[in-house]
Structure formats: structure tokens, C-alpha cells
N, C-alpha and C positions, 0 to 999 in steps of 0.2 A: 687675570682671573683664571683659577685652576679649572680644568675640564675633568670632571669625574668620569671614570671608566669602571667597568665591572671589577670588583676587588679580587686580588689574587694573593695567594701565599707562594712565596718563591724562595729559592736558595741561591746563595752566591758560592761559587766553587773556585778553589785555588787551581789555576791552570798548570802549576808546577807539579802537583800531586794528584790532581783530579779528585780531591777530597772536598766534601761539603763543609763550609766554614761558618756560614751565617744563614739564618732563617728569618724572613721578614714578611710583612704585609704591606701592600700598597693599593691605593684606590686612584692613583694618578698616572698609572702606566709604568711598566717595568723600566723602560729606557730612562724616563724622567727620574725614577727613584734611584737608579744606579748612578746617574749624574750627580744627584744630591749626596750620595755616599762618598763619591770621589771628591766632591767639593769640600765636604766636611774634613776629609783626610788631608787635603791640601791646605786647609786653613789651620791645621795643627790641632784639631780636636783630639783630646786624649781619652780614647776608649780602646778596648781590645780590637774592635772592628776596624777603627781608623788606623791603629798601629799596623795591623795586618795589611790593610790597603796601601799604606805608605811603603811597606816592603815591596809590594807588587809594582807600585809606581816607580820606585827607585830602580827596578830592573826592567822598566819599560813595558810592563805587563798590565793587564786589567782582569778583573774577575770574570769568570764565566757565570752564566745564570741559567736557571731552569724553573719554569712554572710548575708547581706540584699540585695546586688546587685552586679552582675558582670558588669564591665565597660570597655570601650575602652580607647583610649588615651585622650578623652575628659572627664576625670573623675572629674575635678574641680567643674563643675556645679552640678554634682550629689552629691558630698560630701557636698556642700553648701545646696542643697535641703534637705538632710537627717538631717543635723545639725539643720536647721531651723524647720524641722518637729518635731523632738524629743524635741527641746527646749520648745515647746508648753505644753508638759505634763511631761517631765522628768527634773531632776536637773543635767544637763550635766556639765562636767569639762572642756569641750573645751574652749580655751581662744580666739579663733578667729571664724569667720564665715565659715572657711574652704576654700579649693581650693588653699591654698598658700603653702602647703607642710611643713610649720614650724609654731608652735604655737606662737601667739602673734604678727605676722607680717601681716599687711593689704596688700591687693592686690592693685596695682596702678590703676588709672583710665584708663590708656592706656591698661593695661593687661585685665581689666574688659571688655573694648570695644572690644578687639580682641577676647576674649572668647565668648562674646555675639554674635558677628558676626559669629563665628565658629559654635555655637550651634543653631543659628536661622534656622528654617526650618528642623531641624534634626528629622527624623522619628524614634520613639522608637519601636524596634522589639516586636512582639507579645509575645514571651517568656519572655522578660524583663518586659512587662506590667503585665503578669500573676504573676511573682515573686513579683513585687511591690504590686499587689493586695492581694496576700497571706500574705505578711508581715503586711499590714494595716488592713486586715479583722479582725473584732472583737476587734480592739484596742479601749479602752475607755479612755476618757480624765479624768484627775484627778479632784477632786472636786474643787481644787484651780483654775485650768484652766477654768472650767465651770463657777465659780463665776466671774472670770475676764471677760469672754465673755458676760455673762448676765448683768454685771454691767457697760458695756461700754456706755458712753454718747457721742453721735456723734453730732457735730455742725450742725446748720441749713444748712450751705454751703455744708457739707459732705453729709447730707441727700438728698439735691437737686441734687448733682452730681450722687449719687447712683440711684436716681429715674430716672434721664435723661438717665443713662446708660442702665437701664432696659427697657425703653420705646421702644415698638415695638419688644421686644425680644420674640421669639417664640421657644418652644421646638419642636424637631423633633418627628415624630411618634414613632421612636425607643425609644427615651428618655421618652416619655409619657408612653409607655408600661412598661418600667423598673420601673418607679415611681409607676405606678398602681400595679404592681406585688409586689413591696417592701411593699407598704402600706397594701395590702391584707394579706401578710404573718405575719404582726405584730399583736400581741394580742391587743384588744381594752381595755386597762387598765384604771384605774382611772386618771392617769396622762394625757393620751391622751384626755380623755373626758373633763378634765379641760382646756386643751389647746384649744380644739375646741370651748368650751363654751366661753372662753375669746376672741377668734378670732371672733366669731359671735357677741359678745357684742360690740367689737371695731368697727366692720363693721356697726352695727346698729347705733352706736353713730355718726359715720362719715356720714351716710346717713341722719340722723336726723339733724345734723348741716348744711349739704348742703341744705336740704329742708327748714330749717329756714331762710337761707340766701336769698332764692328765694321768700319767702313770705313777 
């Protein structure tokens, strides 16, 4: 008989590279879950996760692990959140978007609608917010991911929608204060100087173009 323990979202880490490779959920304890992962790999189960684990086993290694969040019964949305988050910067072996309990099987539309309604308006406890902040603090995006972000070309329609969404958007006094404190704490290096110079130049060109249109 399985003993249920508080559910957790966890990551498995490659000890050779210290990179996160798999995000999962368990309600039976992390040690037991990792044992099952390794048992599946030894049985020859053919998934990206098991293929990666067999590589480690062949080298006499085992995956490292880290708990990133404790969750309630509504764990599916949190698992999907963390998989999407780490896919931005890590090479995950997860074969689905998460929340389904079995790799490779998509969640039905009705199940998604039910889960969405259940999570809507859910208040995240302060201690959970703090743990999430600690996990994310200091995390740097890979050069590949940065290159993808900086090289994104958005269509005119997308730019227009983004502009309309921001129109009339005002930061609260608390948010303004946090932004100000963050900027003051950062060293004014050459990169920031170049960014500010480029921003000023772009603003000047925009004003000049607008002035030329009115004359």
C-alpha cells in the first residue's frame, strides 16, 4: 500500500553538466519516485527520459534532484508551469507539457477547461511565493535562449496588439519603487550605457520623423 505524502514538483539534474533535464510531480516521496524512474530505465522503457537515465547508469552515475515547489491537489497547473519555464533555458527530456500524469499523453480539452476553472482566482500562499522566488532568483538564460529572444521578428499586427494592450497601463507606486531600487543597485557598466544610448537615439529618430510629418 502506497503512503501518500505532500505532493511536490521536482527536477532531475544531470550530474555531468549540472543542467536540469526533467520536471515531474510526485505524491509518494522523491526517493521512491526516483527509484521508479531508474527501474523504468533499467527495464528498457523507450522514452527520452529513460534514454538519458540509461546514459547515466552506464557511466555509474545517478541523477541529482531538487524540490522546487510543494503543491496541493491542484498540482497539474504547477507542473505545466515549471516545464514551460525550464524549457526556455534547459534541454528537458519531458515528452509532454505536464499535468497528465503519464508522458506522451495530451490532456483533453474538457480536462483543461475543468482545471482552468478550478485554478482561476486561486491565491498563492506567501510561503509558496517565497520558495518560487528563491528558485528563480539569479537564474540566467542560456546564450541560445537570449539569441532567440533578441532575434524575434514580430508582425505589424502583433506589434499593434501589444501597443494597444499597454496603452493606459500605469505602474503602482510600490512597483515603481521596486524598479527604482533595482536599477540603483545595478552597476552602470558599458552594456547598460550602450543600451541607454541606443534607446535615446531611437527616441530622437522617432521625434524627428514625427516633426517632419507635421512640417
